[in-house]
N, C-alpha and C positions, 0 to 999 in steps of 0.2 A: 814223711809220706809212707803209708803202709801199702803193700801190694797184695792182691788176692788173685788166685788162679780162677779161671772160669768155673771149674768144678766146685771150688769153695763158695763162690758167689751164688751158684745155682742151689746150694744147700742152705742158704740163708733165707729166713722167712721175711716176707715183705709186709710192712705194717704202715697203715695210713695214720699220719700224726694228727690229723684233724679229728677223726672219729675213733681212733684206737683199734679199728677193724683189722683183723689179720686177712690179708689179701691172697696169701698163698706163697708159692715158690716160683722163681723165675723158670720159665719154660724155654725162652729163647731171647736173643738180643738182635736188634736191628742195627746194623753197622754201615756207616758211610765209608766205603772202601777207597773213595777218592781222597777224602780228608782225614782218613784214619781215626774216626771217632765213633763212639756209640751214640746212636740217635734215640733209641728207646729200649725199654725192657718189655717183654711180653709174658703175661701170666695166663694160665688157663682160667677160664671163667668158672665160677661156682654154680652158675645157672645154666640150664639148657633151654634151647628154643623149642618151639612147638613140634619141630621135626626131630627132636632129640639130638640136635647138633650143638655142641658147645661153641660159644663165641669166645675168642681170646680177648684179654684186657691188655691194652697197650698204654704204657705210661712213659711220657717223654723223659729223657735223661735229665733235663733241667729241673724236673720235679723231685728228684732224689735229693733229700736234705742231708742224709748221713748214712754212711756204710759203717756199721759197727762190727763187733767181733762175730756175732751170730744173727744179726738182723739188719735189714735195710729199711730205713725210714723214708717214706715218700709223702709228699703233699698231694694226695690223690684228688682231693676236691671232688669235682663232678666228672673227672676224666673217666673213672671206671664205671660210674653209675649211668652215664649217657652213651657209652660206647656201644655202637650197633654193629661193629664188625666191618664197617666200610670206611677205612682210613685213607 
């Protein structure tokens, strides 16, 4: 089992395995402090809304398929396309 620091993980590019789209880099993590586990990764959106406010993309940890040397592969599916910022 390999270990990565948070700094190293945030420098890895996130790629959707279904479409091959580059989704960006991890902005933040949502962590369950009670159970000591990561719930989801948060990426900045590439799109901006009508009021020029960017909505974040949240991908559940279960959708991460592989953490490689320099990329993180996720099964994004419709998660990032349908995210309206109200999770």
